[in-house]
VMD Tcl script that draws the C-alpha trace (Angstrom):
set ca {
  {58.03 89.70 33.46}
  {54.26 89.75 33.45}
  {52.61 86.36 33.91}
  {48.90 86.45 33.19}
  {48.12 82.76 32.88}
  {47.58 80.35 35.77}
  {50.92 79.14 37.04}
  {51.04 75.34 37.30}
  {54.70 74.77 37.89}
  {56.33 71.72 36.39}
  {57.26 73.71 33.35}
  {59.94 73.94 30.71}
  {61.90 77.07 29.86}
  {61.69 78.62 26.39}
  {64.07 81.21 24.97}
  {63.24 84.64 26.47}
  {60.20 83.50 28.45}
  {58.67 80.87 30.68}
  {56.57 78.23 28.97}
  {54.02 77.20 31.60}
  {52.69 73.70 31.08}
  {49.95 71.82 32.87}
  {47.66 74.84 32.79}
  {44.12 74.38 34.05}
  {41.27 74.33 31.59}
  {38.50 76.89 31.61}
  {35.20 76.19 33.33}
  {33.51 76.53 36.67}
  {31.33 73.90 38.31}
  {33.22 71.13 40.10}
  {31.99 67.66 39.29}
  {32.12 64.69 41.61}
  {34.97 63.31 39.49}
  {37.07 66.40 40.24}
  {37.46 65.24 43.84}
  {40.04 62.80 42.53}
  {41.63 65.21 40.04}
  {42.66 68.81 39.67}
  {39.77 71.24 40.13}
  {39.46 74.08 37.67}
  {40.04 77.22 39.71}
  {40.56 79.43 36.68}
  {43.39 81.66 35.52}
  {44.16 83.45 38.80}
  {44.97 80.44 40.97}
  {48.55 79.12 40.87}
  {49.23 75.63 42.27}
  {52.78 74.69 43.25}
  {54.11 71.18 43.87}
  {57.29 70.03 45.67}
  {58.79 68.72 42.41}
  {58.50 72.11 40.68}
  {61.60 74.11 39.84}
  {62.27 76.54 42.75}
  {63.47 79.17 40.27}
  {60.08 79.16 38.57}
  {58.30 79.41 41.89}
  {60.47 82.41 42.75}
  {59.79 83.92 39.33}
  {56.03 83.58 39.85}
  {56.12 85.46 43.13}
  {58.35 88.19 41.72}
  {55.99 88.64 38.79}
  {52.91 88.87 41.03}
  {54.65 91.31 43.34}
  {55.73 93.42 40.39}
  {52.09 93.69 39.34}
  {50.57 94.18 42.78}
  {53.16 95.90 44.98}
  {51.45 99.32 44.71}
  {48.20 98.36 42.93}
  {45.88 99.27 45.79}
  {42.75 99.54 43.63}
  {43.35 97.12 40.79}
  {40.90 94.43 39.69}
  {43.74 91.88 39.48}
  {43.49 89.04 42.02}
  {45.74 86.07 42.79}
  {45.90 82.97 44.98}
  {48.98 80.77 45.30}
  {48.49 77.28 46.73}
  {51.30 74.97 47.89}
  {50.66 71.24 47.82}
  {52.05 69.28 50.80}
  {55.82 69.10 50.76}
  {58.98 71.11 51.32}
  {59.87 74.35 49.55}
  {62.50 77.05 49.48}
  {61.27 80.50 48.49}
  {61.55 84.19 49.40}
  {58.19 85.70 48.45}
  {57.05 89.24 49.05}
  {53.28 89.77 48.82}
  {51.48 92.75 47.30}
  {47.81 93.63 47.23}
  {45.09 91.00 46.64}
  {47.51 88.09 46.98}
  {46.59 85.07 49.09}
  {49.02 82.29 49.89}
  {47.85 79.03 51.46}
  {49.13 75.54 52.06}
  {47.10 72.55 50.93}
  {47.88 70.27 53.86}
  {45.44 69.17 56.51}
  {47.91 70.60 59.05}
  {50.17 73.64 58.66}
  {53.34 71.54 59.04}
  {52.34 69.55 55.95}
  {53.64 72.48 53.89}
  {57.13 73.43 55.04}
  {58.71 76.59 53.63}
  {62.34 77.49 54.19}
  {62.73 81.20 53.54}
  {60.06 83.89 53.69}
  {56.48 84.64 52.78}
  {56.63 88.26 53.84}
  {55.09 91.70 53.75}
  {57.46 94.64 54.07}
  {56.77 98.25 54.92}
  {56.13 100.64 52.08}
  {58.69 103.30 51.21}
  {57.01 106.37 49.75}
  {60.13 108.41 49.01}
  {62.88 106.37 47.40}
  {65.45 108.99 48.42}
  {64.68 108.03 52.03}
  {64.44 104.23 52.00}
  {64.81 104.13 55.76}
  {61.37 105.79 56.17}
  {58.63 103.21 55.82}
  {55.16 102.35 57.10}
  {52.47 99.73 56.63}
  {49.41 101.95 57.10}
  {47.93 100.96 53.73}
  {49.23 97.39 53.51}
  {45.72 95.98 53.11}
  {44.19 92.92 51.36}
  {46.70 90.07 51.46}
  {46.74 86.85 53.48}
  {48.74 83.83 54.59}
  {47.24 80.52 55.77}
  {48.04 76.92 56.61}
  {51.82 76.78 56.18}
  {54.90 76.29 58.31}
  {57.78 78.72 57.77}
  {61.36 78.46 58.95}
  {62.27 82.10 58.32}
  {65.61 83.04 56.86}
  {67.40 85.28 59.33}
  {65.36 83.82 62.18}
  {62.35 86.16 61.93}
  {59.35 86.34 59.61}
  {57.96 89.76 58.71}
  {54.24 90.45 58.31}
  {53.95 94.25 58.27}
  {50.27 94.76 57.51}
  {47.18 96.71 58.43}
  {43.52 95.80 57.86}
  {42.14 92.83 55.87}
  {45.48 91.02 55.98}
  {45.02 88.02 58.26}
  {47.45 85.31 59.18}
  {45.68 82.02 60.08}
  {46.85 78.47 60.80}
  {50.51 79.37 60.43}
  {53.50 77.86 62.24}
  {56.45 80.24 62.43}
  {59.58 78.34 63.50}
  {61.30 81.48 64.70}
  {60.21 85.02 65.54}
  {57.40 87.03 63.95}
  {57.71 90.76 63.34}
  {54.38 92.47 62.66}
  {55.92 95.81 61.68}
  {58.16 97.33 58.98}
  {61.92 97.02 59.02}
  {62.39 100.68 60.02}
  {59.56 100.71 62.56}
  {57.08 102.78 60.62}
  {53.51 102.81 61.89}
  {51.04 100.06 61.01}
  {47.31 99.89 61.62}
  {46.61 96.15 61.85}
  {45.80 93.46 62.34}
  {44.69 89.84 63.03}
  {46.42 86.57 63.89}
  {44.52 83.35 64.68}
  {44.97 79.60 65.12}
  {48.74 79.92 64.81}
  {51.92 78.94 66.65}
  {54.91 81.28 66.91}
  {57.84 79.38 68.40}
  {59.78 82.51 69.25}
  {58.81 86.09 70.01}
  {55.84 87.73 68.35}
  {56.45 91.46 68.21}
  {53.89 94.11 67.33}
  {56.34 97.01 67.70}
  {54.70 100.20 66.38}
  {51.45 98.44 65.43}
  {48.78 100.80 66.72}
  {46.48 97.88 67.52}
  {46.42 94.13 67.04}
  {44.14 91.21 67.93}
  {45.42 87.66 68.40}
  {42.97 84.78 68.93}
  {43.50 81.12 69.82}
  {47.22 80.86 69.24}
  {50.50 80.05 70.97}
  {53.45 82.45 71.21}
  {56.85 81.97 72.82}
  {56.50 85.54 74.07}
  {54.98 88.86 73.03}
  {56.62 92.28 72.78}
  {55.14 95.65 71.89}
  {52.02 97.70 72.52}
  {50.73 101.09 71.43}
  {47.00 101.74 71.97}
  {45.12 98.44 71.91}
  {46.74 95.00 71.82}
  {44.24 92.26 72.66}
  {44.33 88.48 73.14}
  {41.78 85.71 73.70}
  {42.71 82.07 74.12}
  {46.42 82.75 73.52}
  {49.06 80.70 75.32}
  {52.04 82.90 76.14}
  {50.11 86.17 75.91}
  {51.05 88.98 78.31}
  {48.81 89.64 81.30}
  {46.19 92.38 81.14}
  {47.79 95.74 81.97}
  {45.65 98.22 80.03}
  {46.28 101.09 79.45}
  {50.04 100.86 80.07}
  {51.11 98.64 78.44}
  {47.87 98.49 76.45}
  {47.31 94.74 76.81}
  {43.88 93.15 77.30}
  {44.01 89.38 77.75}
  {41.27 86.81 78.33}
  {42.22 83.17 78.93}
  {39.71 81.59 76.55}
  {37.56 82.46 73.55}
  {33.95 81.98 74.59}
  {32.69 80.68 71.24}
  {34.58 80.19 67.98}
  {34.79 78.14 64.83}
  {37.86 78.24 62.65}
  {37.67 79.18 58.99}
  {37.12 76.45 56.34}
  {40.12 75.67 54.15}
  {41.15 73.67 51.10}
  {43.47 70.70 51.38}
  {44.68 67.72 49.36}
  {44.49 64.39 51.17}
  {46.98 61.51 51.08}
  {45.19 60.00 48.08}
  {45.54 63.25 46.14}
  {41.87 64.12 46.44}
  {40.82 67.73 46.99}
  {38.73 68.45 50.08}
  {37.43 71.38 52.09}
  {37.85 71.02 55.85}
  {35.09 72.60 57.94}
  {36.26 72.99 61.57}
  {33.83 72.30 64.40}
  {32.28 74.76 66.84}
  {34.34 75.31 70.00}
  {33.52 76.79 73.40}
  {35.95 78.26 75.93}
  {38.85 77.33 73.65}
  {42.52 78.12 74.07}
  {45.56 77.64 71.85}
  {45.74 76.59 68.21}
  {43.21 73.98 67.06}
  {45.68 71.72 65.26}
  {48.63 71.21 67.64}
  {47.34 67.84 68.92}
  {46.70 66.52 65.42}
  {43.70 66.79 63.15}
  {41.24 69.27 64.65}
  {37.57 68.49 65.15}
  {35.46 69.00 62.06}
  {34.51 67.33 58.79}
  {35.99 67.00 55.32}
  {33.84 67.76 52.30}
  {34.84 66.57 48.80}
  {35.47 69.29 46.27}
  {32.69 67.80 44.17}
  {30.20 69.20 46.69}
  {31.20 72.69 45.60}
  {30.24 74.85 42.66}
  {33.54 76.49 41.71}
  {32.55 79.86 40.33}
  {34.53 82.11 38.05}
  {33.69 85.75 37.28}
  {32.07 84.94 33.94}
  {29.55 82.59 35.57}
  {26.03 83.99 35.76}
  {24.30 84.73 39.03}
  {21.56 82.36 37.87}
  {24.06 79.50 37.64}
  {25.47 80.24 41.09}
  {22.04 80.47 42.72}
  {20.83 77.33 40.98}
  {23.77 75.44 42.44}
  {23.12 76.86 45.92}
  {19.42 76.08 45.63}
  {20.32 72.49 44.79}
  {22.29 72.24 48.04}
  {25.82 72.72 46.74}
  {28.48 74.77 48.48}
  {30.26 77.60 46.69}
  {33.85 78.61 45.99}
  {34.45 82.05 44.50}
  {37.75 82.00 42.62}
  {39.80 85.22 42.35}
  {38.24 87.97 40.25}
  {35.43 90.55 40.08}
  {31.81 89.32 40.11}
  {29.32 91.96 38.96}
  {25.69 90.97 39.49}
  {22.29 92.67 39.39}
  {20.83 90.32 42.01}
  {22.28 88.77 45.17}
  {24.00 85.47 45.81}
  {21.23 83.67 47.74}
  {22.09 81.17 50.45}
  {18.99 79.26 51.55}
  {20.24 75.85 52.76}
  {21.65 75.21 56.24}
  {25.38 74.40 56.58}
  {26.25 76.02 53.24}
  {29.86 77.15 52.81}
  {30.68 80.19 50.68}
  {34.48 80.32 50.46}
  {36.38 82.99 48.56}
  {39.89 82.68 47.15}
  {42.35 85.47 46.41}
  {40.05 88.30 47.49}
  {37.24 87.39 45.12}
  {35.09 90.52 44.97}
  {31.32 90.79 44.46}
  {29.91 94.08 43.13}
  {26.14 94.75 42.99}
  {25.10 96.67 39.89}
  {21.38 97.40 40.41}
  {21.09 98.67 43.98}
  {20.80 95.07 45.16}
  {22.48 93.22 47.99}
  {25.57 91.22 47.08}
  {24.86 88.29 49.43}
  {21.69 87.29 51.28}
  {21.53 84.42 53.76}
  {18.30 82.88 55.02}
  {17.68 82.40 58.75}
  {19.10 78.86 58.76}
  {21.71 76.95 60.76}
  {25.40 76.77 60.19}
  {26.15 78.90 57.13}
  {29.84 79.83 56.74}
  {30.78 82.97 54.83}
  {34.55 83.26 54.48}
  {37.31 84.90 52.52}
  {35.63 87.25 50.06}
  {35.12 90.97 49.53}
  {32.03 92.98 48.64}
  {32.36 96.34 46.96}
  {29.51 98.85 46.72}
  {28.36 99.75 43.23}
  {25.92 102.15 41.65}
  {23.08 102.81 42.22}
  {23.10 102.79 46.01}
  {22.26 99.55 47.83}
  {20.25 99.50 51.04}
  {22.41 96.68 52.34}
  {25.35 94.74 50.89}
  {25.37 91.58 53.01}
  {22.28 90.45 54.92}
  {22.31 87.44 57.27}
  {18.77 86.39 58.16}
  {15.71 88.27 56.98}
  {14.11 91.08 58.99}
  {12.47 89.65 62.09}
  {14.59 86.47 62.08}
  {14.14 84.66 65.38}
  {15.30 81.02 65.08}
  {17.70 79.71 67.73}
  {21.08 78.82 66.19}
  {23.18 78.43 69.35}
  {24.04 74.80 68.58}
  {25.07 75.55 64.99}
  {25.57 79.26 64.35}
  {26.40 81.05 61.13}
  {29.95 82.40 60.97}
  {31.40 85.35 59.03}
  {35.19 85.19 58.66}
  {37.66 87.33 56.73}
  {34.79 89.07 54.94}
  {35.46 92.62 53.81}
  {33.33 95.46 52.46}
  {34.46 98.69 50.92}
  {32.54 101.70 49.67}
  {34.55 103.67 47.14}
  {38.27 103.34 46.52}
  {38.39 101.18 43.41}
  {35.16 102.58 41.94}
  {32.37 104.93 42.93}
  {29.63 103.29 44.95}
  {27.40 103.70 47.99}
  {25.37 101.61 50.42}
  {23.32 102.54 53.46}
  {24.44 99.49 55.50}
  {27.34 97.22 54.68}
  {26.52 94.19 56.86}
  {23.16 93.54 58.52}
  {22.93 90.61 60.94}
  {19.36 89.62 61.77}
  {19.92 85.98 62.74}
  {20.65 85.05 66.34}
  {23.95 83.55 67.57}
  {26.07 84.62 64.56}
  {29.87 84.53 65.06}
  {31.76 87.40 63.42}
  {35.45 86.46 63.22}
  {37.56 89.23 61.71}
  {35.85 91.62 59.30}
  {36.75 95.01 57.88}
  {33.96 97.33 56.81}
  {35.57 100.35 55.12}
  {34.14 103.49 53.63}
  {37.14 104.64 51.60}
  {39.00 107.74 52.73}
  {41.04 107.78 49.50}
  {40.76 106.48 45.96}
  {37.98 106.69 43.38}
  {34.76 108.30 44.57}
  {36.08 108.95 48.08}
  {34.08 112.12 48.76}
  {31.48 112.98 51.40}
  {28.59 113.24 48.93}
  {29.74 110.40 46.64}
  {30.66 107.26 48.58}
  {27.71 107.44 50.94}
  {27.57 104.92 53.76}
  {25.62 105.23 57.01}
  {26.57 102.06 58.90}
  {29.25 99.41 58.60}
  {27.49 96.85 60.81}
  {23.93 96.66 62.13}
  {23.17 93.80 64.52}
  {19.51 93.02 65.12}
  {19.92 89.40 66.19}
  {20.39 88.27 69.78}
  {23.51 86.59 71.19}
  {25.73 87.69 68.31}
  {29.47 87.73 69.07}
  {32.20 89.67 67.26}
  {35.89 88.78 67.54}
  {38.05 91.30 65.70}
  {35.76 94.03 64.43}
  {37.28 96.70 62.15}
  {34.79 99.36 60.95}
  {35.91 102.71 59.57}
  {34.81 106.09 58.18}
  {31.04 105.55 57.95}
  {28.91 108.68 58.09}
  {26.58 107.78 60.96}
  {26.95 105.24 63.77}
  {29.49 102.83 62.33}
  {28.20 99.95 64.44}
  {24.57 99.83 65.59}
  {23.80 97.03 68.03}
  {20.08 96.42 68.56}
  {20.12 92.78 69.67}
  {20.38 91.53 73.25}
  {23.15 89.35 74.62}
  {25.71 90.65 72.12}
  {29.45 90.80 72.70}
  {32.47 92.36 71.01}
  {36.09 91.60 71.75}
  {38.44 94.04 70.00}
  {37.07 96.94 68.01}
  {39.08 99.29 65.80}
  {37.46 102.30 64.17}
  {38.42 105.59 62.64}
  {35.70 108.22 62.52}
  {34.99 109.70 59.07}
  {37.75 112.07 58.02}
  {35.60 114.21 55.82}
  {32.50 115.83 57.41}
  {32.47 119.21 55.61}
  {31.00 121.06 58.61}
  {29.61 120.24 62.03}
  {26.10 120.85 60.67}
  {26.68 118.05 58.14}
  {27.48 115.62 60.95}
  {24.88 115.84 63.69}
  {23.02 113.01 65.42}
  {19.91 115.07 66.18}
  {21.09 117.68 68.68}
  {24.22 115.68 69.48}
  {27.59 116.61 67.97}
  {28.65 113.84 65.61}
  {27.82 110.15 65.66}
  {29.33 107.76 68.16}
  {31.29 105.07 66.32}
  {30.03 102.18 68.48}
  {26.34 102.54 69.37}
  {24.39 100.13 71.55}
  {20.68 100.92 71.28}
  {18.87 102.30 74.32}
  {16.51 99.30 74.24}
  {19.34 96.80 74.78}
  {19.45 95.30 78.28}
  {22.53 93.01 78.01}
  {25.75 93.62 76.09}
  {29.49 93.32 76.69}
  {32.36 94.94 74.80}
  {36.09 94.75 75.54}
  {39.19 96.37 74.01}
  {37.66 99.15 71.91}
  {39.62 101.86 70.11}
  {38.13 104.83 68.25}
  {40.28 107.42 66.47}
  {39.78 110.77 64.76}
  {41.45 112.67 61.92}
  {39.00 115.36 60.79}
  {40.69 116.83 57.74}
  {38.12 119.14 56.10}
  {39.52 122.18 57.90}
  {36.33 122.72 59.90}
  {36.33 122.21 63.70}
  {34.42 118.92 64.00}
  {33.44 117.52 67.39}
  {32.02 114.14 68.37}
  {30.23 114.04 71.72}
  {31.50 110.54 72.49}
  {33.31 107.80 70.62}
  {31.06 105.13 72.16}
  {27.40 105.47 73.18}
  {25.55 102.87 75.25}
  {22.61 102.77 77.64}
  {23.47 103.21 81.33}
  {22.36 99.82 82.58}
  {23.90 97.09 84.76}
  {23.52 94.56 81.98}
  {25.67 96.64 79.60}
  {29.33 96.32 80.56}
  {32.37 97.72 78.72}
  {36.08 97.34 79.49}
  {39.31 98.88 78.27}
  {38.38 101.65 75.85}
  {40.61 104.25 74.21}
  {39.98 107.24 71.98}
  {42.84 108.83 70.06}
  {43.00 112.24 68.39}
  {45.43 111.48 65.58}
  {45.63 114.86 63.83}
  {43.46 117.38 62.04}
  {40.87 119.65 63.58}
  {38.12 119.41 66.17}
  {37.72 117.15 69.20}
  {36.49 113.97 70.82}
  {34.65 115.16 73.91}
  {34.32 111.79 75.68}
  {35.33 108.15 75.27}
  {32.00 106.60 76.31}
  {28.83 108.58 77.06}
  {30.00 111.36 79.42}
  {33.13 109.55 80.61}
  {36.73 110.03 79.51}
  {38.83 113.15 79.14}
  {38.28 115.40 76.13}
  {40.82 115.44 73.29}
  {40.92 118.83 71.56}
  {42.96 120.11 68.64}
  {46.07 117.99 68.90}
  {47.39 114.48 69.30}
  {46.32 112.73 72.47}
  {44.78 109.61 73.97}
  {42.02 109.17 76.51}
  {41.12 105.89 78.22}
  {38.29 104.45 80.28}
  {38.92 101.09 81.94}
  {35.33 100.13 82.75}
  {31.82 101.39 82.20}
  {29.57 101.93 84.04}
  {32.04 101.00 86.75}
  {31.14 102.89 89.94}
  {28.63 105.17 88.23}
  {25.22 104.74 89.90}
  {22.86 102.92 87.55}
  {19.26 104.09 87.84}
  {16.66 101.43 88.49}
  {14.00 100.82 85.88}
  {10.73 101.66 87.64}
  {8.69 102.58 84.56}
  {5.93 100.09 83.67}
  {5.11 99.14 80.08}
  {2.43 100.87 78.07}
  {-0.61 99.02 76.68}
  {-2.35 100.54 73.66}
  {-5.41 99.17 71.87}
  {-4.69 98.78 68.15}
  {-7.13 100.38 65.75}
  {-8.50 98.87 62.55}
  {-11.20 96.25 62.07}
  {-8.60 93.58 61.33}
  {-7.28 94.07 64.88}
  {-10.11 95.34 67.08}
  {-13.93 95.28 66.91}
  {-15.52 97.50 69.57}
  {-19.14 98.23 70.40}
  {-19.31 100.98 72.97}
  {-16.99 99.87 75.79}
  {-17.32 96.18 74.90}
  {-15.12 94.29 72.45}
  {-15.86 91.39 70.13}
  {-12.12 91.06 69.74}
  {-9.23 93.27 70.78}
  {-5.56 93.60 69.86}
  {-2.96 95.49 71.89}
  {0.49 96.93 71.32}
  {2.90 96.68 74.26}
  {5.93 98.95 74.65}
  {8.75 99.31 77.14}
  {12.18 100.85 76.55}
  {13.67 98.18 78.82}
  {11.89 95.45 76.80}
  {8.68 93.54 77.26}
  {9.16 90.15 78.93}
  {5.73 88.48 79.06}
  {2.00 89.05 79.21}
  {-0.75 87.26 81.10}
  {-4.50 87.19 80.45}
  {-6.55 86.00 83.39}
  {-3.44 84.29 84.74}
  {-2.55 82.49 81.49}
  {1.04 83.52 80.70}
  {2.38 84.13 77.18}
  {6.16 84.51 76.98}
  {7.36 87.15 74.52}
  {10.68 87.67 72.72}
  {12.04 90.49 74.89}
  {11.69 93.28 72.37}
  {10.85 96.90 73.09}
  {7.64 96.46 71.07}
  {5.34 93.44 71.14}
  {1.86 92.86 69.77}
  {-0.86 90.55 71.07}
  {-3.44 90.27 68.31}
  {-6.95 88.82 68.03}
  {-7.84 88.39 71.70}
  {-11.37 86.96 71.90}
  {-13.19 84.43 74.09}
  {-11.30 81.15 74.14}
  {-8.00 82.66 72.91}
  {-4.98 83.34 75.17}
  {-7.07 82.57 78.27}
  {-9.69 85.20 77.47}
  {-13.35 84.67 78.47}
  {-16.68 86.34 77.86}
  {-17.08 89.19 80.31}
  {-14.38 91.08 82.19}
  {-10.73 90.12 81.47}
  {-7.46 91.25 82.99}
  {-4.29 91.56 80.92}
  {-0.98 92.25 82.71}
  {2.14 93.22 80.72}
  {5.54 92.78 82.41}
  {8.89 94.25 81.39}
  {12.22 92.54 82.01}
  {12.75 94.62 85.19}
  {9.53 93.22 86.65}
  {7.40 96.35 86.25}
  {3.78 95.59 85.37}
  {0.90 97.38 83.66}
  {-2.71 96.13 84.01}
  {-5.35 96.55 81.32}
  {-8.96 95.48 81.98}
  {-11.40 94.90 79.11}
  {-14.83 93.40 78.47}
  {-15.41 90.76 75.78}
  {-18.88 89.72 74.49}
}
mol new
graphics top color blue
foreach p $ca { graphics top sphere $p radius 0.5 }
foreach p [lrange $ca 0 end-1] q [lrange $ca 1 end] { graphics top cylinder $p $q radius 0.2 }
display resetview
């Protein structure tokens, strides 16, 4: 059976087929009146009610799974939403299928049975050989499940999150026959029994409760998880922190007691632990569905941006959105919420999404796919040079995925660029495809998965893979990452094609030499160089040797193929050469002596009449450029202090009598770096 229409159960059976009644009408923008009625989410959203025939619900899931079980690079998308109530179903999920409850709390939607993901069997003559290494792009949210057989199965890898779920039994995060998996992410959930990761190579669990945990391979990590095992990295490979420093749960749809549709936007939390909803309604606010423009793939980019410009929020319903200009978010506190792996594809070398440097934007639950011609960046948060303080109300990026190649040929220099300060990244997967359409070294070009220029940005669950240069570039100060998973590119043709200057290969995780403060914990970087050439990477991770840059619990793994990983971080960690192996470093710099910064800044007079006017050795006005690799802190002119933004480069322009403390005659400028080194520059103004 092949159901193509939206499935609103409450239907009658016809001879030989299902007659689906109560189907939604076409359209896009939600009106205020829709808050009290059924929103139009289009043909790929299926809404189920407790009074619907369980056989039809089962038939829907079987039809979707039949379409999407192996359809890794299809354009088909689906979301299935359960209204509050009790259900009995055994549903297996394929690609691009999202299932979510519509209660305010997970226990408002109670499912007896299974919403499951099984391992994939590649050879039907050996059904006992399975794995979940490519079980990507499917999700489960906001339901309670009493699993048949006592255990739920969620055998997934990347881009397959489980959020706000109550499992009244055990949870198995691996295939039935213990094949490898490369996941994964669990957040804001309660597992009454044992959560088992088994052969999962890595897994990150945030702000949840588990009866117990079993299983570790290379990198199992926990923050704010009640019942998590104690840190024992590297054997077992557990890294556990009691609380999550800063977090904000993902927005979600729900239907209130009056039958009105709302979007709940959870509040910002600090030093949090456990699931957000176990004591009742979590902190946050409810927004009526009428506040949202509900987009469908045939809506124009002009219509979407007009709605955003007018202050509306945005829901992207399942489908493919191809646009020659970006979705532009300019208002603070805007929500952009995707359903069913809604996918945005730029068609003119443009960005897919651009966010202004404003407070409180929430990007959640959608995918961006590179198109042709090449884009410079696919998602940009804050314009270049963004500097506003957003600590009280940061932007968040949650369950947002990018891929370059796979479904279609495409390329982009940078997938996600974060320029705003204080941004929270909560589970993303940036993926340059290693298989599928256009997956070739010279075709699906991609330099960087993530570039962070903003200060005080935090990443919780960072998956970035196969990019051709540094996969993560961190330029901002005060940044932090907890849990990083990355495979190096499989396909450099030769070593000469993959050189970072004179350095063999590109480190996957790169903290810029100008950064003075950064922390990163639970990082895993893996190699499978498969071109046949002996490819080496000097180190999986590269950071400045500085007391303010601290890393813990790192592992590199040589999976297979040719070549080597010479070090885990900088010059630390045993080399892996030519065959399977793991190498770990527990802390960096650890006991390595850190050289003191004793180099003062440089002060250079800027040329050009717009900056400096000089007559002999006397200035009418003067402008200077300040530089220090350890970052400029402040400058004083005749004792008048001007605080700077702690960048490696800073300019002080238009100094003349009466400006910045300057006077006619001899003046003294002193530039200080963050280490306290000073450089004095004396000049004469007339």
